[in-house]
Phi, psi and omega in degrees: 000318182296322179294320179293321183292319183287325176294318178296326186284326178290321179292334176074001180259152173253082178235161174281132179239146178292143177261144174287160183298320178302318183293319185297318179297321181292323176294321174300312180297318178296317180295326180283326185263348181299321178298330179286319184293338183252010182266136172267110180255015175277105182233163177285151181286139175292127183277356174268124179246159190233146171230140182239151179270131175271018183287162181274353177284240185281314185075165188206151174230126183247119181267155170208154179266141177215180180279164183296322180303317180290314179300319178298317183293322181289319184291317186290334179258013188285345178272353176267136184223159174097201190288349184265000181281127178245102175259000000 
């Protein structure tokens, strides 16, 4: 992108120029990721935690209040499943 911009600046004309595929891909990625780059996603942890029943029948969800420290630990380990999960 910087190469294309430098070339357009040297020519001094305001004309449309064809972009290389790599430059077009870079611009598409930038357009998709800019909202994430300028967003503040730092939020406090929700102190309400939930447990769900994994039965094939009806199932259930149970909420409970906890401290922010416990909620943080559970959230950080929530992507781990199986015998390695230590709660």
